[in-house]
Predicted model as a PDB file, atoms N, CA, C, CB and O in Angstrom, pLDDT in the B-factor column:
MODEL        1                                                                  
ATOM      1  N   MET A   1      14.269  14.554  -2.656  1.00 39.00           N  
ATOM      2  CA  MET A   1      14.114  13.322  -3.414  1.00 39.00           C  
ATOM      3  C   MET A   1      14.544  12.137  -2.554  1.00 39.00           C  
ATOM      4  CB  MET A   1      14.935  13.375  -4.725  1.00 39.00           C  
ATOM      5  O   MET A   1      15.604  12.167  -1.929  1.00 39.00           O  
ATOM      6  N   HIS A   2      13.731  11.114  -2.526  1.00 61.00           N  
ATOM      7  CA  HIS A   2      14.050   9.896  -1.784  1.00 61.00           C  
ATOM      8  C   HIS A   2      15.186   9.175  -2.499  1.00 61.00           C  
ATOM      9  CB  HIS A   2      12.797   8.970  -1.647  1.00 61.00           C  
ATOM     10  O   HIS A   2      15.171   9.084  -3.726  1.00 61.00           O  
ATOM     11  N   PRO A   3      16.172   8.658  -1.763  1.00 65.00           N  
ATOM     12  CA  PRO A   3      17.333   8.043  -2.418  1.00 65.00           C  
ATOM     13  C   PRO A   3      17.005   6.826  -3.285  1.00 65.00           C  
ATOM     14  CB  PRO A   3      18.324   7.640  -1.381  1.00 65.00           C  
ATOM     15  O   PRO A   3      17.798   6.469  -4.157  1.00 65.00           O  
ATOM     16  N   PHE A   4      15.866   6.188  -3.068  1.00 76.00           N  
ATOM     17  CA  PHE A   4      15.519   5.011  -3.859  1.00 76.00           C  
ATOM     18  C   PHE A   4      14.785   5.375  -5.150  1.00 76.00           C  
ATOM     19  CB  PHE A   4      14.666   4.070  -3.033  1.00 76.00           C  
ATOM     20  O   PHE A   4      14.584   4.499  -5.991  1.00 76.00           O  
ATOM     21  N   GLU A   5      14.379   6.628  -5.337  1.00 72.00           N  
ATOM     22  CA  GLU A   5      13.615   7.023  -6.518  1.00 72.00           C  
ATOM     23  C   GLU A   5      14.406   6.863  -7.807  1.00 72.00           C  
ATOM     24  CB  GLU A   5      13.160   8.452  -6.381  1.00 72.00           C  
ATOM     25  O   GLU A   5      13.815   6.675  -8.870  1.00 72.00           O  
ATOM     26  N   GLU A   6      15.719   6.932  -7.735  1.00 85.00           N  
ATOM     27  CA  GLU A   6      16.548   6.819  -8.933  1.00 85.00           C  
ATOM     28  C   GLU A   6      16.725   5.375  -9.399  1.00 85.00           C  
ATOM     29  CB  GLU A   6      17.902   7.433  -8.676  1.00 85.00           C  
ATOM     30  O   GLU A   6      17.288   5.145 -10.469  1.00 85.00           O  
ATOM     31  N   ILE A   7      16.261   4.408  -8.628  1.00 92.00           N  
ATOM     32  CA  ILE A   7      16.419   2.991  -8.964  1.00 92.00           C  
ATOM     33  C   ILE A   7      15.222   2.535  -9.795  1.00 92.00           C  
ATOM     34  CB  ILE A   7      16.560   2.121  -7.675  1.00 92.00           C  
ATOM     35  O   ILE A   7      14.075   2.655  -9.365  1.00 92.00           O  
ATOM     36  N   ASP A   8      15.501   2.012 -10.984  1.00 93.00           N  
ATOM     37  CA  ASP A   8      14.438   1.548 -11.889  1.00 93.00           C  
ATOM     38  C   ASP A   8      14.114   0.083 -11.631  1.00 93.00           C  
ATOM     39  CB  ASP A   8      14.850   1.746 -13.363  1.00 93.00           C  
ATOM     40  O   ASP A   8      15.006  -0.760 -11.532  1.00 93.00           O  
ATOM     41  N   LEU A   9      12.825  -0.198 -11.525  1.00 96.00           N  
ATOM     42  CA  LEU A   9      12.353  -1.573 -11.347  1.00 96.00           C  
ATOM     43  C   LEU A   9      11.485  -1.958 -12.534  1.00 96.00           C  
ATOM     44  CB  LEU A   9      11.563  -1.730 -10.014  1.00 96.00           C  
ATOM     45  O   LEU A   9      10.611  -1.196 -12.947  1.00 96.00           O  
ATOM     46  N   GLN A  10      11.727  -3.128 -13.073  1.00 96.00           N  
ATOM     47  CA  GLN A  10      10.872  -3.653 -14.131  1.00 96.00           C  
ATOM     48  C   GLN A  10       9.607  -4.226 -13.495  1.00 96.00           C  
ATOM     49  CB  GLN A  10      11.618  -4.739 -14.974  1.00 96.00           C  
ATOM     50  O   GLN A  10       9.496  -4.310 -12.272  1.00 96.00           O  
ATOM     51  N   ASP A  11       8.661  -4.615 -14.339  1.00 96.00           N  
ATOM     52  CA  ASP A  11       7.450  -5.261 -13.842  1.00 96.00           C  
ATOM     53  C   ASP A  11       7.797  -6.621 -13.247  1.00 96.00           C  
ATOM     54  CB  ASP A  11       6.404  -5.414 -14.971  1.00 96.00           C  
ATOM     55  O   ASP A  11       8.862  -7.173 -13.523  1.00 96.00           O  
ATOM     56  N   CYS A  12       6.898  -7.156 -12.432  1.00 96.00           N  
ATOM     57  CA  CYS A  12       7.101  -8.450 -11.785  1.00 96.00           C  
ATOM     58  C   CYS A  12       7.406  -9.528 -12.825  1.00 96.00           C  
ATOM     59  CB  CYS A  12       5.860  -8.840 -10.957  1.00 96.00           C  
ATOM     60  O   CYS A  12       6.710  -9.624 -13.836  1.00 96.00           O  
ATOM     61  N   PRO A  13       8.435 -10.337 -12.588  1.00 94.00           N  
ATOM     62  CA  PRO A  13       8.771 -11.392 -13.544  1.00 94.00           C  
ATOM     63  C   PRO A  13       7.738 -12.519 -13.588  1.00 94.00           C  
ATOM     64  CB  PRO A  13      10.120 -11.965 -13.208  1.00 94.00           C  
ATOM     65  O   PRO A  13       7.758 -13.324 -14.519  1.00 94.00           O  
ATOM     66  N   LEU A  14       6.841 -12.596 -12.609  1.00 93.00           N  
ATOM     67  CA  LEU A  14       5.832 -13.662 -12.586  1.00 93.00           C  
ATOM     68  C   LEU A  14       4.470 -13.210 -13.101  1.00 93.00           C  
ATOM     69  CB  LEU A  14       5.681 -14.191 -11.183  1.00 93.00           C  
ATOM     70  O   LEU A  14       3.857 -13.901 -13.915  1.00 93.00           O  
ATOM     71  N   CYS A  15       3.991 -12.057 -12.634  1.00 94.00           N  
ATOM     72  CA  CYS A  15       2.624 -11.652 -12.990  1.00 94.00           C  
ATOM     73  C   CYS A  15       2.555 -10.319 -13.734  1.00 94.00           C  
ATOM     74  CB  CYS A  15       1.785 -11.565 -11.744  1.00 94.00           C  
ATOM     75  O   CYS A  15       1.466  -9.886 -14.110  1.00 94.00           O  
ATOM     76  N   GLN A  16       3.687  -9.665 -13.951  1.00 95.00           N  
ATOM     77  CA  GLN A  16       3.776  -8.358 -14.604  1.00 95.00           C  
ATOM     78  C   GLN A  16       3.182  -7.228 -13.774  1.00 95.00           C  
ATOM     79  CB  GLN A  16       3.086  -8.410 -15.936  1.00 95.00           C  
ATOM     80  O   GLN A  16       2.892  -6.157 -14.306  1.00 95.00           O  
ATOM     81  N   GLY A  17       2.996  -7.458 -12.459  1.00 95.00           N  
ATOM     82  CA  GLY A  17       2.522  -6.405 -11.562  1.00 95.00           C  
ATOM     83  C   GLY A  17       3.649  -5.431 -11.233  1.00 95.00           C  
ATOM     84  O   GLY A  17       4.782  -5.592 -11.688  1.00 95.00           O  
ATOM     85  N   ALA A  18       3.320  -4.428 -10.441  1.00 96.00           N  
ATOM     86  CA  ALA A  18       4.295  -3.405 -10.059  1.00 96.00           C  
ATOM     87  C   ALA A  18       5.161  -3.889  -8.897  1.00 96.00           C  
ATOM     88  CB  ALA A  18       3.580  -2.094  -9.679  1.00 96.00           C  
ATOM     89  O   ALA A  18       4.660  -4.472  -7.936  1.00 96.00           O  
ATOM     90  N   GLY A  19       6.455  -3.641  -9.000  1.00 95.00           N  
ATOM     91  CA  GLY A  19       7.379  -3.960  -7.915  1.00 95.00           C  
ATOM     92  C   GLY A  19       7.609  -2.737  -7.053  1.00 95.00           C  
ATOM     93  O   GLY A  19       7.571  -1.610  -7.546  1.00 95.00           O  
ATOM     94  N   CYS A  20       7.846  -2.948  -5.778  1.00 95.00           N  
ATOM     95  CA  CYS A  20       8.061  -1.854  -4.840  1.00 95.00           C  
ATOM     96  C   CYS A  20       9.288  -2.157  -3.989  1.00 95.00           C  
ATOM     97  CB  CYS A  20       6.811  -1.632  -3.947  1.00 95.00           C  
ATOM     98  O   CYS A  20       9.386  -3.232  -3.398  1.00 95.00           O  
ATOM     99  N   LEU A  21      10.213  -1.225  -3.927  1.00 95.00           N  
ATOM    100  CA  LEU A  21      11.407  -1.369  -3.101  1.00 95.00           C  
ATOM    101  C   LEU A  21      11.016  -1.072  -1.660  1.00 95.00           C  
ATOM    102  CB  LEU A  21      12.559  -0.421  -3.584  1.00 95.00           C  
ATOM    103  O   LEU A  21      10.558   0.028  -1.351  1.00 95.00           O  
ATOM    104  N   GLU A  22      11.197  -2.054  -0.778  1.00 94.00           N  
ATOM    105  CA  GLU A  22      10.782  -1.947   0.618  1.00 94.00           C  
ATOM    106  C   GLU A  22      12.003  -1.954   1.541  1.00 94.00           C  
ATOM    107  CB  GLU A  22       9.824  -3.100   0.986  1.00 94.00           C  
ATOM    108  O   GLU A  22      13.050  -2.516   1.219  1.00 94.00           O  
ATOM    109  N   GLU A  23      11.834  -1.314   2.690  1.00 94.00           N  
ATOM    110  CA  GLU A  23      12.866  -1.313   3.718  1.00 94.00           C  
ATOM    111  C   GLU A  23      12.253  -1.871   5.000  1.00 94.00           C  
ATOM    112  CB  GLU A  23      13.448   0.127   3.944  1.00 94.00           C  
ATOM    113  O   GLU A  23      11.156  -1.471   5.388  1.00 94.00           O  
ATOM    114  N   GLU A  24      12.941  -2.774   5.643  1.00 91.00           N  
ATOM    115  CA  GLU A  24      12.413  -3.463   6.812  1.00 91.00           C  
ATOM    116  C   GLU A  24      13.185  -3.052   8.063  1.00 91.00           C  
ATOM    117  CB  GLU A  24      12.478  -4.988   6.615  1.00 91.00           C  
ATOM    118  O   GLU A  24      14.345  -3.429   8.230  1.00 91.00           O  
ATOM    119  N   GLY A  25      12.547  -2.284   8.937  1.00 89.00           N  
ATOM    120  CA  GLY A  25      13.091  -1.970  10.244  1.00 89.00           C  
ATOM    121  C   GLY A  25      14.446  -1.287  10.269  1.00 89.00           C  
ATOM    122  O   GLY A  25      15.135  -1.336  11.288  1.00 89.00           O  
ATOM    123  N   GLY A  26      14.847  -0.654   9.181  1.00 90.00           N  
ATOM    124  CA  GLY A  26      16.118   0.035   9.158  1.00 90.00           C  
ATOM    125  C   GLY A  26      17.339  -0.862   9.115  1.00 90.00           C  
ATOM    126  O   GLY A  26      18.439  -0.432   9.459  1.00 90.00           O  
ATOM    127  N   TRP A  27      17.153  -2.120   8.689  1.00 94.00           N  
ATOM    128  CA  TRP A  27      18.307  -3.034   8.628  1.00 94.00           C  
ATOM    129  C   TRP A  27      18.407  -3.817   7.329  1.00 94.00           C  
ATOM    130  CB  TRP A  27      18.245  -4.000   9.770  1.00 94.00           C  
ATOM    131  O   TRP A  27      19.459  -4.395   7.057  1.00 94.00           O  
ATOM    132  N   CYS A  28      17.351  -3.863   6.511  1.00 96.00           N  
ATOM    133  CA  CYS A  28      17.427  -4.606   5.253  1.00 96.00           C  
ATOM    134  C   CYS A  28      16.482  -4.015   4.210  1.00 96.00           C  
ATOM    135  CB  CYS A  28      17.096  -6.087   5.486  1.00 96.00           C  
ATOM    136  O   CYS A  28      15.547  -3.285   4.539  1.00 96.00           O  
ATOM    137  N   VAL A  29      16.746  -4.343   2.950  1.00 97.00           N  
ATOM    138  CA  VAL A  29      15.909  -3.919   1.836  1.00 97.00           C  
ATOM    139  C   VAL A  29      15.563  -5.128   0.966  1.00 97.00           C  
ATOM    140  CB  VAL A  29      16.622  -2.824   0.999  1.00 97.00           C  
ATOM    141  O   VAL A  29      16.290  -6.121   0.945  1.00 97.00           O  
ATOM    142  N   TYR A  30      14.442  -5.028   0.250  1.00 97.00           N  
ATOM    143  CA  TYR A  30      14.006  -6.066  -0.689  1.00 97.00           C  
ATOM    144  C   TYR A  30      13.001  -5.447  -1.636  1.00 97.00           C  
ATOM    145  CB  TYR A  30      13.389  -7.300   0.055  1.00 97.00           C  
ATOM    146  O   TYR A  30      12.501  -4.351  -1.383  1.00 97.00           O  
ATOM    147  N   VAL A  31      12.699  -6.139  -2.728  1.00 97.00           N  
ATOM    148  CA  VAL A  31      11.662  -5.698  -3.662  1.00 97.00           C  
ATOM    149  C   VAL A  31      10.532  -6.712  -3.585  1.00 97.00           C  
ATOM    150  CB  VAL A  31      12.216  -5.560  -5.137  1.00 97.00           C  
ATOM    151  O   VAL A  31      10.770  -7.920  -3.553  1.00 97.00           O  
ATOM    152  N   GLN A  32       9.289  -6.209  -3.555  1.00 96.00           N  
ATOM    153  CA  GLN A  32       8.121  -7.080  -3.486  1.00 96.00           C  
ATOM    154  C   GLN A  32       7.087  -6.649  -4.511  1.00 96.00           C  
ATOM    155  CB  GLN A  32       7.514  -7.069  -2.074  1.00 96.00           C  
ATOM    156  O   GLN A  32       6.902  -5.457  -4.756  1.00 96.00           O  
ATOM    157  N   CYS A  33       6.411  -7.630  -5.111  1.00 96.00           N  
ATOM    158  CA  CYS A  33       5.334  -7.353  -6.056  1.00 96.00           C  
ATOM    159  C   CYS A  33       4.081  -6.946  -5.289  1.00 96.00           C  
ATOM    160  CB  CYS A  33       5.052  -8.586  -6.954  1.00 96.00           C  
ATOM    161  O   CYS A  33       3.702  -7.597  -4.316  1.00 96.00           O  
ATOM    162  N   LEU A  34       3.448  -5.878  -5.727  1.00 95.00           N  
ATOM    163  CA  LEU A  34       2.234  -5.404  -5.067  1.00 95.00           C  
ATOM    164  C   LEU A  34       1.013  -6.254  -5.422  1.00 95.00           C  
ATOM    165  CB  LEU A  34       1.977  -3.954  -5.437  1.00 95.00           C  
ATOM    166  O   LEU A  34      -0.023  -6.149  -4.765  1.00 95.00           O  
ATOM    167  N   ASP A  35       1.124  -7.097  -6.461  1.00 94.00           N  
ATOM    168  CA  ASP A  35      -0.005  -7.925  -6.876  1.00 94.00           C  
ATOM    169  C   ASP A  35       0.082  -9.361  -6.356  1.00 94.00           C  
ATOM    170  CB  ASP A  35      -0.094  -7.940  -8.380  1.00 94.00           C  
ATOM    171  O   ASP A  35      -0.823  -9.815  -5.657  1.00 94.00           O  
ATOM    172  N   CYS A  36       1.152 -10.076  -6.686  1.00 92.00           N  
ATOM    173  CA  CYS A  36       1.222 -11.505  -6.339  1.00 92.00           C  
ATOM    174  C   CYS A  36       2.031 -11.791  -5.067  1.00 92.00           C  
ATOM    175  CB  CYS A  36       1.826 -12.273  -7.493  1.00 92.00           C  
ATOM    176  O   CYS A  36       1.961 -12.897  -4.531  1.00 92.00           O  
ATOM    177  N   GLY A  37       2.793 -10.812  -4.583  1.00 92.00           N  
ATOM    178  CA  GLY A  37       3.524 -10.995  -3.335  1.00 92.00           C  
ATOM    179  C   GLY A  37       4.897 -11.623  -3.465  1.00 92.00           C  
ATOM    180  O   GLY A  37       5.576 -11.798  -2.453  1.00 92.00           O  
ATOM    181  N   CYS A  38       5.338 -11.973  -4.672  1.00 95.00           N  
ATOM    182  CA  CYS A  38       6.687 -12.529  -4.774  1.00 95.00           C  
ATOM    183  C   CYS A  38       7.684 -11.442  -4.389  1.00 95.00           C  
ATOM    184  CB  CYS A  38       6.974 -13.071  -6.218  1.00 95.00           C  
ATOM    185  O   CYS A  38       7.371 -10.253  -4.463  1.00 95.00           O  
ATOM    186  N   HIS A  39       8.871 -11.845  -3.984  1.00 96.00           N  
ATOM    187  CA  HIS A  39       9.842 -10.871  -3.509  1.00 96.00           C  
ATOM    188  C   HIS A  39      11.263 -11.399  -3.697  1.00 96.00           C  
ATOM    189  CB  HIS A  39       9.585 -10.531  -2.032  1.00 96.00           C  
ATOM    190  O   HIS A  39      11.479 -12.587  -3.933  1.00 96.00           O  
ATOM    191  N   THR A  40      12.211 -10.491  -3.588  1.00 97.00           N  
ATOM    192  CA  THR A  40      13.618 -10.871  -3.621  1.00 97.00           C  
ATOM    193  C   THR A  40      14.038 -11.280  -2.213  1.00 97.00           C  
ATOM    194  CB  THR A  40      14.510  -9.702  -4.160  1.00 97.00           C  
ATOM    195  O   THR A  40      13.268 -11.157  -1.260  1.00 97.00           O  
ATOM    196  N   ALA A  41      15.247 -11.758  -2.102  1.00 95.00           N  
ATOM    197  CA  ALA A  41      15.820 -12.005  -0.782  1.00 95.00           C  
ATOM    198  C   ALA A  41      16.034 -10.659  -0.092  1.00 95.00           C  
ATOM    199  CB  ALA A  41      17.165 -12.807  -0.886  1.00 95.00           C  
ATOM    200  O   ALA A  41      16.196  -9.635  -0.755  1.00 95.00           O  
ATOM    201  N   GLU A  42      16.033 -10.668   1.235  1.00 96.00           N  
ATOM    202  CA  GLU A  42      16.314  -9.459   2.001  1.00 96.00           C  
ATOM    203  C   GLU A  42      17.825  -9.315   2.126  1.00 96.00           C  
ATOM    204  CB  GLU A  42      15.634  -9.504   3.410  1.00 96.00           C  
ATOM    205  O   GLU A  42      18.515 -10.262   2.504  1.00 96.00           O  
ATOM    206  N   LEU A  43      18.336  -8.134   1.810  1.00 97.00           N  
ATOM    207  CA  LEU A  43      19.766  -7.875   1.939  1.00 97.00           C  
ATOM    208  C   LEU A  43      19.994  -6.860   3.059  1.00 97.00           C  
ATOM    209  CB  LEU A  43      20.362  -7.361   0.594  1.00 97.00           C  
ATOM    210  O   LEU A  43      19.461  -5.751   3.026  1.00 97.00           O  
ATOM    211  N   ALA A  44      20.788  -7.254   4.043  1.00 97.00           N  
ATOM    212  CA  ALA A  44      21.048  -6.418   5.214  1.00 97.00           C  
ATOM    213  C   ALA A  44      22.121  -5.373   4.928  1.00 97.00           C  
ATOM    214  CB  ALA A  44      21.468  -7.283   6.398  1.00 97.00           C  
ATOM    215  O   ALA A  44      22.988  -5.562   4.075  1.00 97.00           O  
ATOM    216  N   TYR A  45      22.038  -4.268   5.662  1.00 96.00           N  
ATOM    217  CA  TYR A  45      23.045  -3.207   5.563  1.00 96.00           C  
ATOM    218  C   TYR A  45      23.338  -2.655   6.954  1.00 96.00           C  
ATOM    219  CB  TYR A  45      22.565  -2.070   4.611  1.00 96.00           C  
ATOM    220  O   TYR A  45      22.569  -2.851   7.895  1.00 96.00           O  
ATOM    221  N   ARG A  46      24.482  -1.953   7.062  1.00 95.00           N  
ATOM    222  CA  ARG A  46      24.897  -1.377   8.340  1.00 95.00           C  
ATOM    223  C   ARG A  46      24.984   0.131   8.338  1.00 95.00           C  
ATOM    224  CB  ARG A  46      26.209  -1.930   8.733  1.00 95.00           C  
ATOM    225  O   ARG A  46      24.900   0.754   9.396  1.00 95.00           O  
ATOM    226  N   ASP A  47      25.151   0.733   7.171  1.00 94.00           N  
ATOM    227  CA  ASP A  47      25.259   2.190   7.101  1.00 94.00           C  
ATOM    228  C   ASP A  47      24.619   2.691   5.809  1.00 94.00           C  
ATOM    229  CB  ASP A  47      26.744   2.640   7.185  1.00 94.00           C  
ATOM    230  O   ASP A  47      24.150   1.896   4.994  1.00 94.00           O  
ATOM    231  N   GLU A  48      24.600   4.004   5.626  1.00 92.00           N  
ATOM    232  CA  GLU A  48      23.903   4.599   4.484  1.00 92.00           C  
ATOM    233  C   GLU A  48      24.497   4.181   3.141  1.00 92.00           C  
ATOM    234  CB  GLU A  48      23.929   6.105   4.598  1.00 92.00           C  
ATOM    235  O   GLU A  48      23.754   3.906   2.199  1.00 92.00           O  
ATOM    236  N   ALA A  49      25.819   4.130   3.041  1.00 92.00           N  
ATOM    237  CA  ALA A  49      26.450   3.731   1.782  1.00 92.00           C  
ATOM    238  C   ALA A  49      26.091   2.290   1.441  1.00 92.00           C  
ATOM    239  CB  ALA A  49      27.983   3.895   1.864  1.00 92.00           C  
ATOM    240  O   ALA A  49      25.798   1.973   0.288  1.00 92.00           O  
ATOM    241  N   GLU A  50      26.114   1.425   2.439  1.00 95.00           N  
ATOM    242  CA  GLU A  50      25.759   0.020   2.225  1.00 95.00           C  
ATOM    243  C   GLU A  50      24.273  -0.111   1.910  1.00 95.00           C  
ATOM    244  CB  GLU A  50      26.119  -0.828   3.464  1.00 95.00           C  
ATOM    245  O   GLU A  50      23.881  -0.988   1.140  1.00 95.00           O  
ATOM    246  N   ARG A  51      23.446   0.744   2.493  1.00 94.00           N  
ATOM    247  CA  ARG A  51      22.001   0.742   2.227  1.00 94.00           C  
ATOM    248  C   ARG A  51      21.746   0.988   0.743  1.00 94.00           C  
ATOM    249  CB  ARG A  51      21.278   1.818   3.085  1.00 94.00           C  
ATOM    250  O   ARG A  51      20.950   0.285   0.122  1.00 94.00           O  
ATOM    251  N   GLN A  52      22.419   1.984   0.177  1.00 93.00           N  
ATOM    252  CA  GLN A  52      22.259   2.294  -1.240  1.00 93.00           C  
ATOM    253  C   GLN A  52      22.733   1.139  -2.121  1.00 93.00           C  
ATOM    254  CB  GLN A  52      23.026   3.568  -1.591  1.00 93.00           C  
ATOM    255  O   GLN A  52      22.077   0.797  -3.105  1.00 93.00           O  
ATOM    256  N   GLU A  53      23.861   0.543  -1.772  1.00 95.00           N  
ATOM    257  CA  GLU A  53      24.392  -0.582  -2.552  1.00 95.00           C  
ATOM    258  C   GLU A  53      23.442  -1.781  -2.498  1.00 95.00           C  
ATOM    259  CB  GLU A  53      25.787  -0.988  -2.029  1.00 95.00           C  
ATOM    260  O   GLU A  53      23.200  -2.421  -3.522  1.00 95.00           O  
ATOM    261  N   MET A  54      22.905  -2.088  -1.324  1.00 96.00           N  
ATOM    262  CA  MET A  54      21.980  -3.216  -1.196  1.00 96.00           C  
ATOM    263  C   MET A  54      20.691  -2.946  -1.959  1.00 96.00           C  
ATOM    264  CB  MET A  54      21.670  -3.496   0.281  1.00 96.00           C  
ATOM    265  O   MET A  54      20.106  -3.869  -2.527  1.00 96.00           O  
ATOM    266  N   ALA A  55      20.242  -1.700  -1.980  1.00 96.00           N  
ATOM    267  CA  ALA A  55      19.043  -1.350  -2.748  1.00 96.00           C  
ATOM    268  C   ALA A  55      19.292  -1.577  -4.243  1.00 96.00           C  
ATOM    269  CB  ALA A  55      18.634   0.128  -2.483  1.00 96.00           C  
ATOM    270  O   ALA A  55      18.422  -2.099  -4.940  1.00 96.00           O  
ATOM    271  N   ARG A  56      20.459  -1.193  -4.733  1.00 96.00           N  
ATOM    272  CA  ARG A  56      20.789  -1.437  -6.145  1.00 96.00           C  
ATOM    273  C   ARG A  56      20.870  -2.933  -6.432  1.00 96.00           C  
ATOM    274  CB  ARG A  56      22.123  -0.755  -6.517  1.00 96.00           C  
ATOM    275  O   ARG A  56      20.456  -3.383  -7.500  1.00 96.00           O  
ATOM    276  N   ARG A  57      21.401  -3.706  -5.486  1.00 97.00           N  
ATOM    277  CA  ARG A  57      21.514  -5.156  -5.683  1.00 97.00           C  
ATOM    278  C   ARG A  57      20.153  -5.842  -5.734  1.00 97.00           C  
ATOM    279  CB  ARG A  57      22.349  -5.769  -4.572  1.00 97.00           C  
ATOM    280  O   ARG A  57      19.914  -6.678  -6.605  1.00 97.00           O  
ATOM    281  N   VAL A  58      19.257  -5.497  -4.807  1.00 97.00           N  
ATOM    282  CA  VAL A  58      17.936  -6.147  -4.846  1.00 97.00           C  
ATOM    283  C   VAL A  58      17.184  -5.746  -6.105  1.00 97.00           C  
ATOM    284  CB  VAL A  58      17.106  -5.781  -3.593  1.00 97.00           C  
ATOM    285  O   VAL A  58      16.436  -6.552  -6.658  1.00 97.00           O  
ATOM    286  N   ALA A  59      17.371  -4.514  -6.566  1.00 97.00           N  
ATOM    287  CA  ALA A  59      16.739  -4.089  -7.823  1.00 97.00           C  
ATOM    288  C   ALA A  59      17.293  -4.907  -8.981  1.00 97.00           C  
ATOM    289  CB  ALA A  59      16.966  -2.572  -8.076  1.00 97.00           C  
ATOM    290  O   ALA A  59      16.538  -5.323  -9.860  1.00 97.00           O  
ATOM    291  N   ARG A  60      18.590  -5.142  -8.993  1.00 97.00           N  
ATOM    292  CA  ARG A  60      19.202  -5.942 -10.059  1.00 97.00           C  
ATOM    293  C   ARG A  60      18.663  -7.373 -10.016  1.00 97.00           C  
ATOM    294  CB  ARG A  60      20.750  -5.942  -9.926  1.00 97.00           C  
ATOM    295  O   ARG A  60      18.360  -7.944 -11.064  1.00 97.00           O  
ATOM    296  N   HIS A  61      18.539  -7.962  -8.821  1.00 97.00           N  
ATOM    297  CA  HIS A  61      17.982  -9.316  -8.687  1.00 97.00           C  
ATOM    298  C   HIS A  61      16.547  -9.349  -9.216  1.00 97.00           C  
ATOM    299  CB  HIS A  61      18.022  -9.785  -7.204  1.00 97.00           C  
ATOM    300  O   HIS A  61      16.176 -10.254  -9.964  1.00 97.00           O  
ATOM    301  N   TRP A  62      15.751  -8.365  -8.827  1.00 97.00           N  
ATOM    302  CA  TRP A  62      14.363  -8.271  -9.280  1.00 97.00           C  
ATOM    303  C   TRP A  62      14.303  -8.193 -10.800  1.00 97.00           C  
ATOM    304  CB  TRP A  62      13.670  -7.047  -8.656  1.00 97.00           C  
ATOM    305  O   TRP A  62      13.551  -8.930 -11.438  1.00 97.00           O  
ATOM    306  N   ASN A  63      15.092  -7.303 -11.370  1.00 97.00           N  
ATOM    307  CA  ASN A  63      15.072  -7.103 -12.821  1.00 97.00           C  
ATOM    308  C   ASN A  63      15.567  -8.331 -13.584  1.00 97.00           C  
ATOM    309  CB  ASN A  63      15.921  -5.899 -13.190  1.00 97.00           C  
ATOM    310  O   ASN A  63      15.219  -8.507 -14.752  1.00 97.00           O  
ATOM    311  N   LEU A  64      16.370  -9.180 -12.946  1.00 96.00           N  
ATOM    312  CA  LEU A  64      16.823 -10.430 -13.565  1.00 96.00           C  
ATOM    313  C   LEU A  64      15.830 -11.576 -13.345  1.00 96.00           C  
ATOM    314  CB  LEU A  64      18.189 -10.820 -13.009  1.00 96.00           C  
ATOM    315  O   LEU A  64      15.989 -12.647 -13.930  1.00 96.00           O  
ATOM    316  N   GLY A  65      14.808 -11.361 -12.509  1.00 95.00           N  
ATOM    317  CA  GLY A  65      13.800 -12.391 -12.263  1.00 95.00           C  
ATOM    318  C   GLY A  65      14.149 -13.334 -11.126  1.00 95.00           C  
ATOM    319  O   GLY A  65      13.547 -14.402 -11.016  1.00 95.00           O  
ATOM    320  N   LYS A  66      15.100 -12.977 -10.281  1.00 95.00           N  
ATOM    321  CA  LYS A  66      15.486 -13.821  -9.154  1.00 95.00           C  
ATOM    322  C   LYS A  66      14.576 -13.505  -7.962  1.00 95.00           C  
ATOM    323  CB  LYS A  66      16.992 -13.606  -8.781  1.00 95.00           C  
ATOM    324  O   LYS A  66      14.910 -12.681  -7.110  1.00 95.00           O  
ATOM    325  N   VAL A  67      13.421 -14.177  -7.921  1.00 95.00           N  
ATOM    326  CA  VAL A  67      12.419 -13.896  -6.899  1.00 95.00           C  
ATOM    327  C   VAL A  67      11.965 -15.165  -6.195  1.00 95.00           C  
ATOM    328  CB  VAL A  67      11.224 -13.191  -7.515  1.00 95.00           C  
ATOM    329  O   VAL A  67      12.165 -16.283  -6.669  1.00 95.00           O  
ATOM    330  N   ILE A  68      11.350 -14.941  -5.048  1.00 94.00           N  
ATOM    331  CA  ILE A  68      10.766 -16.018  -4.235  1.00 94.00           C  
ATOM    332  C   ILE A  68       9.257 -15.844  -4.304  1.00 94.00           C  
ATOM    333  CB  ILE A  68      11.290 -15.986  -2.730  1.00 94.00           C  
ATOM    334  O   ILE A  68       8.748 -14.747  -4.072  1.00 94.00           O  
ATOM    335  N   TYR A  69       8.535 -16.921  -4.621  1.00 90.00           N  
ATOM    336  CA  TYR A  69       7.078 -16.844  -4.684  1.00 90.00           C  
ATOM    337  C   TYR A  69       6.487 -17.596  -3.498  1.00 90.00           C  
ATOM    338  CB  TYR A  69       6.545 -17.423  -6.026  1.00 90.00           C  
ATOM    339  O   TYR A  69       6.614 -18.818  -3.422  1.00 90.00           O  
ATOM    340  N   PRO A  70       5.842 -16.885  -2.565  1.00 83.00           N  
ATOM    341  CA  PRO A  70       5.326 -17.522  -1.353  1.00 83.00           C  
ATOM    342  C   PRO A  70       3.964 -18.198  -1.521  1.00 83.00           C  
ATOM    343  CB  PRO A  70       5.231 -16.505  -0.271  1.00 83.00           C  
ATOM    344  O   PRO A  70       3.429 -18.746  -0.556  1.00 83.00           O  
ATOM    345  N   GLY A  71       3.404 -18.169  -2.707  1.00 78.00           N  
ATOM    346  CA  GLY A  71       2.073 -18.728  -2.944  1.00 78.00           C  
ATOM    347  C   GLY A  71       2.096 -20.230  -3.122  1.00 78.00           C  
ATOM    348  O   GLY A  71       3.142 -20.859  -2.957  1.00 78.00           O  
ATOM    349  N   PRO A  72       0.951 -20.818  -3.459  1.00 73.00           N  
ATOM    350  CA  PRO A  72       0.851 -22.265  -3.675  1.00 73.00           C  
ATOM    351  C   PRO A  72       1.767 -22.731  -4.792  1.00 73.00           C  
ATOM    352  CB  PRO A  72      -0.584 -22.655  -3.994  1.00 73.00           C  
ATOM    353  O   PRO A  72       1.969 -22.017  -5.774  1.00 73.00           O  
ATOM    354  N   GLY A  73       2.310 -23.904  -4.648  1.00 62.00           N  
ATOM    355  CA  GLY A  73       3.189 -24.484  -5.660  1.00 62.00           C  
ATOM    356  C   GLY A  73       2.418 -25.068  -6.827  1.00 62.00           C  
ATOM    357  O   GLY A  73       1.194 -24.953  -6.894  1.00 62.00           O  
ATOM    358  N   ASP A  74       3.128 -25.688  -7.737  1.00 52.00           N  
ATOM    359  CA  ASP A  74       2.509 -26.288  -8.919  1.00 52.00           C  
ATOM    360  C   ASP A  74       1.687 -27.502  -8.572  1.00 52.00           C  
ATOM    361  CB  ASP A  74       3.558 -26.662  -9.928  1.00 52.00           C  
ATOM    362  O   ASP A  74       1.098 -28.123  -9.458  1.00 52.00           O  
TER     363      ASP A  74                                                      
ENDMDL                                                                          
END                                                                             
C-alpha cells in the first residue's frame, strides 16, 4: 500500500474536480486539481516521517480550500 493512500482528499474547492496528492523530485508534496490546475503550496520535507506529516498538511489545506489558482483572474 502506498503511504499516501490513507489520506482523504475532498473534491476541488473551485471546480469540484478530483484532487491528486503529488510529490516533486523527492523534496516536496502538494495537492493539485486534475481539472482546473489549482493547487496547494508546496511543503518541503527532509525525511520519511516529515514526508508523511507534510502530506497530511497539504491534504488539510486542500480540504479547507486553501488553494492557488494559476488561471486567468477575474
